[in-house]
C-alpha positions as CSV (number, residue, x, y, z in Angstrom):
1,X,-23.7,15.0,-7.4
2,X,-21.8,14.9,-4.0
3,X,-23.1,12.5,-1.4
4,X,-22.2,14.6,1.5
5,X,-24.2,17.5,0.0
6,X,-27.1,15.3,-0.6
7,X,-27.0,13.9,3.1
8,X,-26.2,17.2,4.8
9,X,-29.9,18.3,5.2
10,X,-30.6,15.3,7.3
11,X,-27.5,15.5,9.5
12,X,-29.0,17.7,12.2
13,X,-31.7,15.1,13.0
14,X,-29.0,13.1,14.7
15,X,-30.0,9.9,16.6
16,X,-33.8,9.6,16.8
17,X,-34.7,6.1,17.3
18,X,-38.1,4.8,16.2
19,X,-39.6,2.8,13.2
20,X,-42.5,5.0,12.1
21,X,-40.4,7.4,9.8
22,X,-38.6,4.5,8.2
23,X,-41.7,2.4,7.6
24,X,-43.5,5.4,6.0
25,X,-40.6,6.1,3.8
26,X,-40.2,2.5,2.7
27,X,-43.9,2.4,2.0
28,X,-43.6,5.4,-0.2
29,X,-40.7,3.7,-2.0
30,X,-43.0,0.5,-2.7
31,X,-41.7,-1.5,0.4
32,X,-38.5,-2.7,-1.2
33,X,-37.5,-4.5,2.1
34,X,-40.3,-7.0,1.5
35,X,-38.3,-8.2,-1.6
36,X,-35.0,-9.0,0.2
37,X,-34.3,-12.0,2.4
38,X,-32.0,-10.9,5.2
39,X,-29.6,-12.0,7.9
40,X,-29.9,-9.4,10.6
41,X,-26.8,-8.8,12.9
42,X,-26.8,-6.8,16.2
43,X,-24.2,-6.6,18.9
44,X,-22.0,-4.2,20.8
45,X,-18.9,-5.5,19.2
46,X,-18.1,-8.2,16.6
47,X,-21.1,-7.5,14.3
48,X,-18.9,-6.0,11.5
49,X,-16.6,-9.2,11.5
50,X,-19.6,-11.4,11.5
51,X,-21.2,-9.5,8.5
52,X,-17.9,-9.7,6.6
53,X,-17.5,-13.4,7.1
54,X,-21.2,-14.1,6.0
55,X,-21.1,-11.9,3.1
56,X,-17.8,-13.3,1.8
57,X,-19.0,-16.8,2.3
58,X,-22.2,-16.4,0.6
59,X,-20.6,-14.5,-2.4
60,X,-18.2,-17.5,-2.7
61,X,-21.2,-19.9,-2.7
62,X,-22.4,-18.1,-5.8
63,X,-25.2,-15.9,-4.3
64,X,-25.6,-12.2,-5.0
65,X,-25.2,-11.0,-1.6
66,X,-25.8,-7.5,-0.2
67,X,-24.2,-6.0,2.8
68,X,-25.1,-3.0,4.7
69,X,-22.8,-1.7,7.5
70,X,-22.2,1.5,9.4
71,X,-20.3,3.6,10.0
72,X,-17.9,3.9,7.0
73,X,-14.2,4.6,7.3
74,X,-13.3,6.7,4.3
75,X,-16.3,6.9,1.9
76,X,-20.1,6.6,2.2
77,X,-20.1,3.9,-0.5
78,X,-18.6,1.4,1.9
79,X,-21.9,1.1,3.7
80,X,-23.7,-0.6,0.7
81,X,-22.0,-3.5,-1.0
82,X,-22.9,-6.3,-3.3
83,X,-20.5,-9.3,-3.5
84,X,-18.0,-7.2,-1.5
85,X,-17.9,-4.4,-4.0
86,X,-19.1,-0.9,-2.7
87,X,-21.9,0.8,-4.5
88,X,-20.7,3.3,-7.2
89,X,-20.9,6.9,-6.0
90,X,-23.1,8.0,-8.8
91,X,-25.5,5.1,-8.1
92,X,-25.6,6.0,-4.3
93,X,-26.3,9.6,-5.2
94,X,-29.2,8.6,-7.6
95,X,-30.6,6.5,-4.7
96,X,-30.6,9.3,-2.3
97,X,-32.4,11.4,-4.9
98,X,-35.0,8.7,-5.3
99,X,-35.3,8.5,-1.4
100,X,-35.6,12.2,-1.0
101,X,-38.3,12.4,-3.6
102,X,-40.3,9.8,-1.5
103,X,-40.3,11.8,1.6
104,X,-43.7,13.3,2.5
105,X,-43.3,16.9,3.4
106,X,-46.2,16.5,5.9
107,X,-44.3,13.8,7.9
108,X,-41.4,14.2,10.2
109,X,-38.1,14.3,8.3
110,X,-36.2,11.0,8.5
111,X,-32.7,11.0,10.0
112,X,-29.6,10.6,7.9
113,X,-29.2,7.0,9.0
114,X,-32.8,6.3,7.9
115,X,-32.3,7.9,4.5
116,X,-29.2,5.8,3.9
117,X,-30.9,2.6,5.3
118,X,-33.8,3.2,2.8
119,X,-31.4,3.7,0.0
120,X,-29.8,0.3,0.9
121,X,-33.2,-1.6,0.8
122,X,-34.0,0.1,-2.4
123,X,-30.7,-0.8,-4.1
124,X,-30.8,-4.4,-2.9
125,X,-34.3,-4.8,-4.3
126,X,-33.5,-3.1,-7.6
127,X,-30.4,-5.2,-8.0
128,X,-32.3,-8.3,-7.1
129,X,-29.9,-9.7,-4.5
130,X,-30.5,-13.3,-3.4
131,X,-30.1,-12.1,0.2
132,X,-28.5,-9.4,2.3
133,X,-26.5,-9.1,5.5
134,X,-27.7,-6.1,7.6
135,X,-25.8,-4.7,10.4
136,X,-27.8,-3.0,13.0
137,X,-26.9,0.7,13.5
138,X,-27.6,1.3,17.2
139,X,-29.4,-1.0,19.6
140,X,-31.9,-3.1,17.6
141,X,-35.6,-2.7,18.6
142,X,-35.9,0.8,17.2
143,X,-33.0,0.7,14.8
144,X,-34.0,1.7,11.2
145,X,-32.8,-1.8,9.9
146,X,-35.4,-3.4,12.1
147,X,-38.3,-3.3,9.6
148,X,-38.1,-6.9,8.4
149,X,-40.6,-9.3,9.8
150,X,-39.1,-12.6,8.8
151,X,-35.2,-12.7,8.8
152,X,-33.6,-15.9,7.7
153,X,-31.4,-15.7,10.8
154,X,-31.0,-13.3,13.6
155,X,-27.6,-12.8,15.2
156,X,-26.6,-11.1,18.5
157,X,-22.8,-11.1,18.7
158,X,-22.0,-9.5,22.2
159,X,-23.5,-7.0,24.5
160,X,-21.7,-4.4,26.5
161,X,-22.5,-0.9,27.9
162,X,-21.8,1.2,24.7
163,X,-24.6,3.6,23.9
164,X,-26.2,3.2,27.3
165,X,-27.4,6.7,27.1
166,X,-29.8,5.7,24.4
167,X,-30.4,2.1,25.2
168,X,-30.7,2.0,29.0
169,X,-28.6,2.1,32.1
170,X,-28.0,-1.7,32.6
171,X,-26.8,-4.6,30.7
172,X,-30.3,-6.1,30.9
173,X,-31.9,-2.9,29.4
174,X,-29.4,-3.0,26.5
175,X,-29.9,-6.6,26.0
176,X,-33.7,-6.2,25.6
177,X,-33.2,-3.4,23.1
178,X,-30.8,-5.6,21.0
179,X,-33.1,-8.6,21.4
180,X,-35.8,-6.5,19.8
181,X,-34.6,-7.8,16.3
182,X,-35.7,-11.3,17.2
183,X,-38.8,-12.2,15.2
184,X,-41.4,-15.0,15.8
185,X,-40.3,-18.4,14.7
186,X,-36.9,-17.2,13.3
187,X,-33.6,-18.9,14.5
188,X,-31.4,-16.9,16.7
189,X,-27.5,-17.2,17.0
190,X,-25.9,-15.6,20.0
191,X,-22.3,-15.1,20.9
192,X,-20.7,-14.9,24.3
193,X,-22.9,-12.7,26.4
194,X,-22.8,-11.6,30.0
195,X,-25.1,-13.9,32.0
196,X,-27.8,-11.2,32.7
197,X,-27.8,-10.4,29.0
198,X,-28.1,-14.0,27.8
199,X,-31.0,-14.5,30.2
200,X,-32.8,-11.7,28.6
201,X,-32.1,-12.7,25.1
202,X,-33.1,-16.3,25.7
203,X,-36.3,-15.2,27.4
204,X,-37.3,-13.1,24.3
205,X,-36.4,-15.8,21.9
206,X,-38.5,-18.4,23.9
207,X,-41.3,-16.1,24.1
208,X,-41.3,-15.8,20.3
209,X,-40.8,-19.6,19.8
210,X,-37.4,-19.2,18.2
211,X,-34.7,-21.9,18.2
212,X,-31.6,-20.7,19.9
213,X,-28.0,-21.6,18.9
214,X,-25.0,-20.8,21.1
215,X,-21.9,-22.1,19.1
216,X,-18.7,-23.1,21.0
217,X,-15.8,-20.7,20.1
218,X,-13.6,-22.2,17.4
219,X,-10.2,-23.6,18.2
220,X,-7.0,-22.3,16.7
221,X,-5.2,-25.2,15.2
222,X,-2.1,-23.1,14.1
223,X,-1.6,-19.4,13.3
224,X,-4.0,-18.3,10.8
225,X,-6.2,-21.4,10.9
226,X,-9.0,-22.4,13.0
227,X,-11.5,-25.4,13.5
228,X,-15.2,-25.2,14.2
229,X,-17.4,-27.9,15.5
230,X,-20.8,-28.1,13.8
231,X,-23.8,-27.7,16.0
232,X,-25.9,-30.5,14.4
233,X,-23.0,-33.0,14.4
234,X,-19.4,-33.5,15.7
235,X,-18.1,-32.7,12.2
236,X,-15.2,-30.3,12.2
237,X,-14.8,-27.6,9.6
238,X,-11.1,-26.2,9.1
239,X,-10.8,-22.7,7.7
240,X,-8.3,-19.8,7.3
241,X,-8.8,-17.0,9.7
242,X,-7.4,-13.8,8.3
243,X,-8.8,-11.4,10.9
244,X,-6.7,-11.0,13.9
245,X,-7.3,-11.5,17.6
246,X,-8.6,-14.3,19.7
247,X,-12.1,-12.8,19.6
248,X,-12.3,-13.9,16.0
249,X,-12.6,-17.5,17.3
250,X,-15.9,-16.5,18.7
251,X,-17.0,-14.2,15.8
252,X,-16.1,-16.8,13.1
253,X,-18.0,-19.5,15.1
254,X,-21.1,-17.2,15.2
255,X,-20.9,-16.8,11.5
256,X,-20.6,-20.4,10.8
257,X,-23.5,-21.3,13.0
258,X,-25.5,-18.9,11.0
259,X,-24.3,-20.7,7.8
260,X,-25.4,-24.0,9.3
261,X,-28.9,-22.6,9.7
262,X,-29.0,-21.4,6.2
263,X,-27.8,-24.8,4.9
264,X,-30.8,-26.4,6.7
265,X,-33.0,-23.9,4.9
266,X,-31.7,-25.3,1.7
267,X,-29.1,-22.7,0.8
268,X,-26.3,-24.4,-0.9
269,X,-23.2,-23.6,0.8
270,X,-20.3,-26.0,0.4
271,X,-17.2,-26.6,2.7
272,X,-15.1,-25.1,-0.1
273,X,-17.3,-21.9,-0.2
274,X,-16.9,-21.6,3.5
275,X,-13.0,-22.0,3.4
276,X,-12.6,-19.8,0.3
277,X,-15.0,-17.1,1.7
278,X,-13.2,-17.1,5.1
279,X,-9.8,-16.8,3.3
280,X,-11.1,-13.7,1.4
281,X,-12.6,-11.8,4.4
282,X,-11.4,-8.5,5.0
283,X,-12.6,-5.9,7.7
284,X,-10.4,-2.7,7.4
285,X,-9.7,-0.7,10.4
286,X,-10.0,-3.5,12.8
287,X,-6.7,-5.0,14.1
288,X,-5.1,-4.1,10.7
289,X,-1.4,-3.7,10.1
290,X,-0.4,-0.9,7.9
291,X,2.8,0.8,6.8
292,X,3.4,4.5,7.8
293,X,6.7,6.0,6.8
294,X,8.2,2.5,6.2
295,X,7.3,1.6,9.8
296,X,4.7,-1.0,10.8
297,X,1.6,0.5,12.6
298,X,-1.4,-1.5,14.1
299,X,-4.7,0.4,13.7
300,X,-7.9,-0.6,15.4
301,X,-11.1,1.3,16.0
302,X,-11.7,0.0,19.5
303,X,-14.2,2.6,20.9
304,X,-15.5,0.9,24.1
305,X,-14.1,-1.0,27.0
306,X,-14.8,-4.4,25.7
307,X,-13.2,-3.9,22.3
308,X,-10.3,-1.9,23.9
309,X,-9.7,-5.1,26.1
310,X,-9.7,-7.3,23.0
311,X,-7.1,-5.0,21.4
312,X,-5.0,-5.1,24.6
313,X,-5.1,-8.8,24.7
314,X,-3.8,-9.0,21.1
315,X,-1.2,-6.5,21.8
316,X,-0.1,-8.5,24.9
317,X,0.4,-11.6,22.7
318,X,2.9,-9.6,20.5
319,X,5.1,-8.3,23.3
320,X,7.8,-10.9,23.0
321,X,8.9,-9.1,19.9
322,X,8.6,-5.4,21.2
323,X,10.1,-3.7,24.2
324,X,7.0,-1.5,24.9
325,X,3.8,-0.3,23.7
326,X,3.2,3.3,22.2
327,X,-0.4,4.3,21.9
328,X,-1.8,7.0,19.8
329,X,-5.4,7.5,21.0
330,X,-8.3,9.8,20.2
331,X,-11.7,9.2,21.9
332,X,-15.1,10.8,21.4
333,X,-16.6,12.7,24.3
334,X,-19.7,10.5,24.4
335,X,-17.6,7.3,25.0
336,X,-16.6,5.9,28.5
337,X,-13.0,7.3,28.2
338,X,-12.0,5.8,31.6
339,X,-13.1,2.4,30.6
340,X,-11.2,2.4,27.3
341,X,-8.0,3.8,28.9
342,X,-8.2,1.3,31.7
343,X,-8.4,-1.5,29.3
344,X,-5.5,-0.2,27.0
345,X,-2.9,1.1,29.3
346,X,-0.2,-0.7,31.4
347,X,2.9,0.7,33.3
348,X,5.7,1.6,30.9
349,X,3.5,2.4,27.9
350,X,3.7,5.6,26.0
351,X,0.5,7.6,25.3
352,X,0.1,10.2,22.5
353,X,-3.4,11.9,22.8
354,X,-5.0,13.4,19.7
355,X,-8.4,14.9,18.7
356,X,-10.7,12.9,16.6
357,X,-11.2,15.2,13.5
358,X,-14.5,16.7,12.7
359,X,-16.2,15.0,15.7
360,X,-17.2,15.6,19.3
361,X,-13.8,14.8,20.6
362,X,-13.0,14.4,24.3
363,X,-11.0,17.2,25.8
364,X,-7.3,16.3,25.5
365,X,-6.2,17.8,28.8
366,X,-8.8,15.9,30.7
367,X,-8.0,12.7,28.9
368,X,-4.2,13.2,29.9
369,X,-5.2,13.6,33.5
370,X,-7.5,10.8,33.4
371,X,-4.9,8.5,31.8
372,X,-2.3,9.4,34.4
373,X,-4.6,8.8,37.3
374,X,-5.5,5.3,35.8
375,X,-2.0,4.4,35.0
376,X,0.4,6.5,36.9
377,X,3.5,4.7,35.6
378,X,3.2,5.6,32.0
379,X,6.6,6.3,30.7
380,X,5.2,9.2,28.5
381,X,1.9,11.0,28.2
382,X,1.5,14.0,26.0
383,X,-1.4,15.7,23.9
384,X,-1.0,16.7,20.3
385,X,-3.3,19.0,18.3
386,X,-3.2,16.8,15.2
387,X,-3.0,13.1,14.6
388,X,-0.4,13.4,11.9
389,X,1.8,15.6,14.0
390,X,1.8,12.8,16.7
391,X,2.5,10.2,14.1
392,X,5.5,12.2,13.0
393,X,7.1,12.0,16.4
394,X,6.2,8.5,17.4
395,X,8.6,6.3,15.4
396,X,11.7,7.3,17.3
397,X,12.0,4.0,19.2
398,X,12.4,1.2,16.5
399,X,11.5,-1.7,18.8
400,X,8.2,-0.2,20.0
401,X,4.8,-1.5,19.0
402,X,2.8,1.4,17.8
403,X,-1.0,1.3,18.0
404,X,-3.5,3.8,16.7
405,X,-6.9,3.5,18.4
406,X,-9.9,4.9,20.2
407,X,-12.5,5.7,17.6
408,X,-13.4,4.4,14.0
409,X,-13.6,8.0,13.0
410,X,-9.9,8.6,14.0
411,X,-9.1,5.5,11.9
412,X,-11.0,6.7,9.0
413,X,-9.2,10.0,9.1
414,X,-5.9,8.3,9.2
415,X,-7.0,6.1,6.1
416,X,-8.1,9.0,4.0
417,X,-4.6,10.4,4.0
418,X,-1.9,8.3,2.1
419,X,1.3,7.5,3.8
420,X,4.1,9.8,2.9
C-alpha cells in the first residue's frame, strides 16, 4: 500500500505541538519507547549531521543502530533507518497500519509527524536495536520525540531563530523550548550557542543535575581530515571528515563528545570504529556536489539565515576557482526570506528564483524585489516558474560556481528527477 495515501488523512493536522497524543498512542502500542535506549538531538542547524556521524560510528562499532530524522528528501523511508539502511516501504506501510489501529477514536487524532514517530519507536523496538539516534522534529519540549525519560545523551547542536512562530520570539524563548529535551541526571552536550541561549541551556541542565560538556571545535589538519581533542584527556583523535564546510569541525566535535560519554557508560567504541564511521558518513542534500548535464552543481538545503551563512562561507572558500556565483533559490513563505538572501548574496552574483514545488512557496516577484533591495549590485536577477527551466538556462557561463539552495523541499524535488 502507498505510504502517501496511508499518511494523507493525518496531513491536515499540521504542526500541533504537545505530548498527550503521542503518549496515549505509544501506550496503546505497548510503550515501545521504553525498550529503546536513545541519543536525543535537538538544534536549529547541525542536528542532521550529528545524527549521521553518530549512527555511522555506532554501526561501525558493531551496534544495531536506529536513526530517526526529518524531513526526508525523496522518500518517506529515509526517516527510519537501521545501520544506515532505510526501512523497506512495505515494512513502513505495515507499521503505519499498526499505528492507525492503535488510535483511539475517542481521542484527538495524532498529527502526521506523531504517527511517523510512533512508527519509528515501534520499528526500533520490534527490531530490537541496541540504541537509536533521534532527531527532534521541531523545538524539543513539546516535540513528539520527547517522550523518553532517560536518554543516554542529550545534544543541543545550535540555536537560531528558525520556527520562532511556534517556539517564541527571542533566542532565549527558543533555547528554553529546545532545552526541554534535557532530562534529570542525563549528560548534555552543547555546540556553539549564542550567549543568551547557552545561559538558558546551562541553567536548565544545572537545575536537573546534568553534567554539561562543551567540546572545542575540531581542527582541520589537512583537507578532508580533522583532529579532535578529547574532553577527559589531552588525547587527540584524527579522523576523515567527508561532510563539507567549516561548520563540520563543530558538528563532528559535538558527535565525538557524545561518543566519549557513551564510552564512559561502557559502550565499546574503538578509535578504529570512530575513524571508519566518520569516513562512511553521508548526509545527502547538505553541501553536496552533484552532476547536472555534465556540469558540477552544489546543492544545499540552507533554509534559515544561519545555515545560509554557513553555505556562503563555504562558497567563498571556493571562489579562487570560479569567476562568480550563480544562485538558484526557492524559499518557503514561512521562512525569514530577507535573512536568507542577506546571508547568500554578494555584488556581482546571479540569482535565479524558483518556486518550491508542492509547498507554501514565497512569492517570486516579492522575492526578486527583496533580493534587489538587499543586494542592488546583482549582475542578474530573474524569476522562473519551474526549477528545471531555470537549471536549463544556468550553465551558460562555464567558470561560474552554481549553487541550488533555499529549502530542503526544493533539494528533494531536484533529487527526485534524474539528471538528463
